[in-house]
N, C-alpha and C positions, 0 to 999 in steps of 0.2 A: 550732393543730390541735384538732379536735373532741374532746370528752370520749369516753372509751371506746376510742380508737384510739391505739395506741403503735407506734412503729417501732423495731425492733432488728435486729441482725445475728445470724443463726443459721447456723453451719456454713458461713460464707462467702457466704450468700445473704440478701437482704432478707426479713425476716419481718414481717408486719403482724398485730399482736395485736388482734383485733376483739372488742370488748365487746358485750353485748346478747344477746338471746334467740337460741338455736340455735347459738351458737358458743362452745365451751369449749376450743378448741385453736388452734394457729397456722394461718393461711392463708399458705402459702409462695408467694412470688412468685419465679419461677425466675430463676436467674442467667443472664446471657447466655453462651451456649456455642455450640460448632460445630453442635450439633443443634437449638438453639432449644428453650426450654421445659425442663420437668422430666421425669424418667422416669416412665412409667406404672406403676401398681401391678401386682404379679404378674410372671409370666415375660415377658421381652422377646421380641417377635416378630422373626423373621428373614426374609430373602429379599425379593424385590420386593414392593411394596405390591399388595394385591388390588384388583380393580375397585371394590369397595365402599369401600375405604380411599381410593382415588384420588378417587372421587366425593365422599366426606365431607370430605376435607381441602381439596379445591379449593373446594367449596361454602362451607365455613367461612371460607376465605381471601377469597373474593370478597365474602362478606357483610361481613366486617370492613373490607375495602377500601372498599366502597360507603358504609359508615357513617362512614368517616373515622377508624376506630379503628386507628391505626398500631401501637400496642403489641400488640394482639391479633393483627393480621395478621402482624406480624413474628415473633411467637412461634410461628406456624404454619409457619415456614421453617427451613431448616438453617443460616441465618446471620442470626440475629435482630438483631444490632447493625447490620450494613450495611443490612438491609432496613428497619429502623425509621427510620434516618436519611433514606433516600430517600422512604419513605412519608410521613414528616412534611413533607418538602419538597414533595411532590406536592399536599397539601392546604394547605400553608402558603405558602411563598414563590412557588410556582407558581400559587396561587389557583385550583386546579381543584376544582370541586364538582359536586353533582348527578350523581354517578357511577352509571351503570347498566351492569352487566356481563352479557353474554349468552354463556353457555358453548356451545361446539359439541360434537360427538361425540368423546369421548375415543378415542385410539388407544393402547392399552396404558397407559403411565403419563403420556402426553402429552395435555394438555387445551387445545385452541384456544379462543379467546374473542374477543368484540368488546366494545370499550369505547365508551360514549357518555357524554359529560360536557360541562360548561360551564366556560369560563374567564372569570372575572369580575375586573375591576380598575378601580377608580376610576370606577364607573358605566358601564363598558363591558363587554359580554358577547359571547362568540362560542362556537359549538359546537365540540367536539373529538371526533372519532371515529377509531378505528384498531383494527387487529387485532393480537393477539399470542398467545402460548401459554406454558404453564408445564408443568413436569415434576414428578412426585411421586416422592420417594425415601424409603428407609428410614433413619431416623436412626442414625448409627453407634454412639452410646452409649445412646440412649434406646429404640431400637426403634420409635419413633413414625413414622407416615407424615407426611412433611413436604414442603412446597414446596421444590423445588430452586432456591434463590435465585440470581438473576442480575439485573442491572439491566434487561435486555430484557424481563423479566416485566412491569415497570411501563410500559415503552414500548419497542417493537422497536428504536429507534435509540439507546437508552441503552447505554453501555459502562461498564466499571468506572471509578469516579472521577467520572463525569459527574453532573450534577444538572439539575433543571428550575427555571426561574424566570420570572416574569412581571413586566414593568415597562418602563421606557424602554429601548429597544434600546441595546446597548453601542456600536453604530456606526450611522450613517445607512445607509439602503439604497443600493444602487448599481444603475445600469443599465449592465452590462458590455457593451461592444460589441467587435466584431472589428476587424481592421486597416482595414476598409472601412466601418465604422459600422453593421454588421448587429448587431442585439441578440442577445446570448447568454443563453439561459435554461436552467434545470435541466430543464424539461419537454422542450425540444427536444434538449438535449445532456446527458443524464443523468450522464455521466462528469465533467462540469464542476461538479457539485453541490458537492463538498468544496472545489474550487478557488475557486469563486465565493464560498463562505462565508468562506474565508481572505482573499480579496481585499477583501471588504467589511470584514472585521475590521481589516485593515491599512491600507486606503486610503479607507474610507468618509468619514472626516473631511477627506480631501484632495480629494474629488471634488465638493464643493460642496453636499452634501445635508444634511438634518436628520433626526434619529432619530424613529421612531414608537414605538408600544407593542406589545409582542409576548410571546407565550410562546415560550421558546427552550430548547434544550439547551445548557448551558454545559459544554464538554468539559474533561476533566481536563488535557489538554495545553494549555499556554499558546500553543503555536504554531498550534493549530487555532481557527478562528473559531466563534462561536456558530452553532448551526443553528436557524433559526426554524421553529416548528411552526404557530403561529396568529398572525395579525396582528390586533390589536384596533383600532389606529389607524395608518393609513399615515403614514409619514414622507415627506419629499421626497427622491426619489432623485437622487443625483449621477451624472454620466456618467463612466465609467471606460473608457478605451480600452486594449485589450490587443493583443498581437501575433498573436493567434489568427486563422487563416483559416477562416471559416465552412464553406467547401467542404471543406477538408482535415479539419476537425473532424468534419463529418458523415460523411465516408468512414471516418475512424478509429473513430467510434462504431459504425458498422455492421460494420466489419471485425472488431473484437474480440469481438462477440457470437457469432461463429462458433465460438469456442474458449473453453472455461472457463479462468479464471485467466490471462487475457491482458492485456497492456499494450503501448501503443505511444506513441512521441513522434516528431514531425516538427519539424525546424528549418530555417531558411533559412541556408545556409552563408555567404552573402555578408554577413550582418548578425548572426547568432546569435539572431535572433528565433524564438520557439517558435510554430510554426504549428498544432500539434494535440497534445493529450494525452488519451488515453482508456484506461480500465481496464474490464475485465469480470471482477469478482471478487465472491465471496460476502461478503467481510469489509469491502468498501468502502474498502480501503486504496489510497492513491495510489502503487502500486508503480512506476508509470511514472517518478515523480520521486523516490520515497523508498526503493525497493527496494535491497537489499544482498545480491546473490547472484552466484554465479560466472557469467561471460558466455560460457564455452566458447570455441570457436574464433574468435568475432568479435574476441577479444583479439589474434589473430594480426596484426591491422592494426598495433597498437602494437608488437608484437614484431618484425614485419618492418621497421618504421621504425627500431627500435633496431639491428637487424643492418645495415641500410643506412647509417645515420648513423655507426656505429662501424667501418665499413669491413670487416665480417666477410664479407659477400656482397652481391650486388645482384640486381636483377630477373632478369637473364639469366646470372647466375653460378651455380655449383653449390650445390645444397641437396638432396643425395640423400635418398631416401625409402625406408629399409629397412623390413622387416616389424616389427621391434622396435627400441627404443633404450633403453639403461639409463643412468640418471644417479643417482649416490649410492645405489646398491643397489636402486633402484626401476626396474622395467621398464615402459615405456610402449608401447602398441599403437595401431594405427590402427583406423578403423571397419571392421567386418566386410566383406570383399569387396574392399578396396582392394589393388590389385596393387602390390608393391614396385617402385621405379624408382631404381636407383642412379645414373642419369645425369640425374636431374631437376634443373631450375633452381629458383630461389626462386619464380618466377612459376608454374611447374607445380605445385610443392608447395603454394603458396598457394591456387590455384584448385581443387585437389583436396582441400584442407584436411588435409594430411598431418601428423599429430602428430609422428611420429618425426623428420622433417626439422628441425623447430624445436627439438626436444629435443637432437638431435645438435649443433646450432649454439649452444646456450645458453652454452657455455664460451668461445665466440669461437674465436680461433686463436692460434698462438704469436706472431704479429706483432700481432694485435689481440685481446688477452684481454678477456673480460667478467667482471664481478663480480656479487655478490648485489645491488648497488645499481644496476646498469646499467638494468634494466627500470623501476625506480622513478623514476630520473632522467629517462628518456625520457617516461614517463607524465606526470610533473609539469611538467617544463620545456618539453616540446614540445606536449603535448596538454592541459595545464591541469588534469589530474585531481588531485583532492585539494587544490585551491587555494581552498577556501572560497567557492563560488559563491553569488551573491546573485541568485536568479532572480525574486524578487518573492513567492514562496511558499516553504514548507518544501521543501527538496530535499537530496539526498545527492550529493556531487560525485565519488564514486568513490574506491577505495582500492586501491593497488598497492604493498603493503609490500615492503621488502627482505628476502627470505626466503632462508634457507640450506637445505642438505640437499635432499631430493626436492622440496620445495615451490618451489624456484627454477625447476626445469624445469616443474612443474605450473602455476606462475603464467604461464609463457610461452604455454601453450595454453589459458589462461582457466579453470584449475581452481585447486587449492591455496588460497591466501589472498586471491586477487583478488576484489573485490566491485564490482559495477556494477549499473546499471539502464538501461532504454531511453533515458532522457535522456542519460546519459553516453555510450552507444554511438552515438547519433545525432550527438552533438558530436564524437566521435572520427572518424566518417566525414566530417563537415563540415571538420574540421581536415586530415584526410588528403588531401582533394581540392582544397583551396584553399591549403594550406600555412600558413594563419593560424588561430590559436586565437581564436575570438570566443565569450566566455562566453554560454551560452544565457540568455535572459531572457523573462519573460512580460508584464511591464509596464515601461515606460520607466524607466531609472534616474534620469531628471530629475525624476520625480514625488516622490522622497524623497531625492534626492542620495546614493544609495548608490553605492559604488565597485565596479565589476565586476572579477572576477579577470582576471589577465593571464598570459601565458606566451610563450615565444620563438617558438613555432611551428616549422615544418619548413623545411629547405633546399628550394629549388625543385626540385632534382633528386630528392629523396626523395619529395616530394608527387607529382611526375609519375609516378614508378615505382609508388607505391601506387595512384594513380588508374587506371593502366593495368592493374595486377593485378586490381583490383576490376572493371574492365570485362570482362576475360577470364573472371572468375568468374561474372559475370552472363550472359555470352553462350555460354560453352562449359564452365563449371565447375559446381560444386555448387549455384550459385544460378540456373542457366539455366531450370529448370522453373518456378520461382516467378516469374521476371522475364519469361517469354515473353509476347510481345504488347505489351510496352512499347517505345515508340519513343523517339528522341532519344538523348542521351548518358547511358548507364546503367551502374551498377556495383553490386556486392554482395559480401557475405561472410556465410557461414553459420556456425552454431555449435550444438553440443549439449553441455550441461553436466550431468555426472553429479552427483547430489545424494544424500548419505547418506540411507538410508531410503526412497528412491524407486525403484520398479521401472523407470520410464521416465525418460529424461533430459529436462531442460528444453530447449525449442526456442528458439533465438536466430537473428535475422536482421537485418542492417543493409544499407542500400543507398542509392543516390542516383539522381536523374534531374534533369538540369539543375541548377537552384538550389533543390533540396529534398533533404534527407537525412532518413532515418527509420530507426528501430530498434524492434524488437518482441521480446517474450519471452512464451512460453506455458509455464506450469509443467506438467511432465510431457507436453509436446507432441511429444517425439520429436526427430527430426532437424530441423536448422534450416529446411530448405525445406518441411517438412511442415505446420507450423502458423504459425510466426512469419513465414515467407516470404510467404504469400498476404496476410497483414495488411499488411506493409510495401508490397507491390506495389499493393494497393488504395489506400493513401494516396499513393504516388508518382504514380498515374494522375491525380491531381487537379491536378498542377502540373508544372513543369519549366522 
């Protein structure tokens, strides 16, 4: 260490004692804190940062970032430790340099900006440009105006725990093709972006390709594949055949864009092959495969199967639909405007989606009693839910826990503790109409010798009744409007799921047409036929 400079610890922070002219005191280097940096002298400011503070803070941050000064840039944020780590990676392992930042016009405390930089690695260089934004906040303990740190400040696709790196790709590139050999790209099918990244990560080395050199986002989750941003040297792409149908996928992509926070999955009931998966969400989450939310009355497919299989009732047997039904001190109601029908059959209560009919039957009968485990057993052993599906990418295979108290009745109508996603409900429909559970999959299990989940499936009589009740729902029940105009053998089930904190229920819909089954969910979409229904119908039009 040079003469005249000594390092000590003062009051829990690093202090650098600087010798030489002009310095007779400590130069305190701030400790890492939630606010970043040290408190300013004098009275601390309060309230939102002023326009001048926003301009000054963002300008200083941009300047430090452009100069590759990670420590200074990080100290201008409200989370210096996390910011410094990612800023160091940006200029270090990511090999990003020659950074030029062009700020846009601030809106309040938000500053948009454009980044122009160069990625250089082992003699290769490529330009990198993108847009992002940052916010400026008041430090909680220091009163300073600070950048509200989040990884997306550095790049809009970065999330907590992610990092950037440049080098040989973790996996060779793939040319993913649909079931008929049509090439699937992120540009043409945006929803498939995360899916294709994961397929590349998992199967790139099995598809016959060789890796290139790229700048990529390495995600915190080991289950997610790297997301390439810039390719410096192309690798050799291996061909990976998927079960996707380009036509169904195109229809799914277009359909979900009509409603915010929507997801849809289509499967081929005769094989279990996934024909389409699409999401239209602000967070980029693959809710179609990984969502864990209440499915509303689409769950009545499973509940109806339980009632039939256990001899409680049948399609043309009684299932009265009173105005209210009480179970374990909790009162359940139907949708507003539904007229009671004490003479209703199971088919009638199913096609009208009568909650109270299913709640009244949840205890079974004296001759055929049901238990807290009955619905769980039906879901797992007949429909394969919760059986550790191996689809080829990350997926959730549904959860129907054995619940006591009011949740036992709530589970039966798709509320309570039941958790599903469109993949699960598309599979439920496929099992209901064929009587056979075929675990959905996106790439052939022969590719990696994985074992698909199995379940007993349904008795032929139960499947026949479920299919007929779904037909009635699609032609003269709650699904009729959404399914109108579809020819061939069709069926459906609607659902709306109440979610705590939401003013409007989630919209659910599942249906079939010939040898294609689909299910969709739209967060806060209202009744099942309102938003999710048209999405499913659009996908079903592509096949049958």
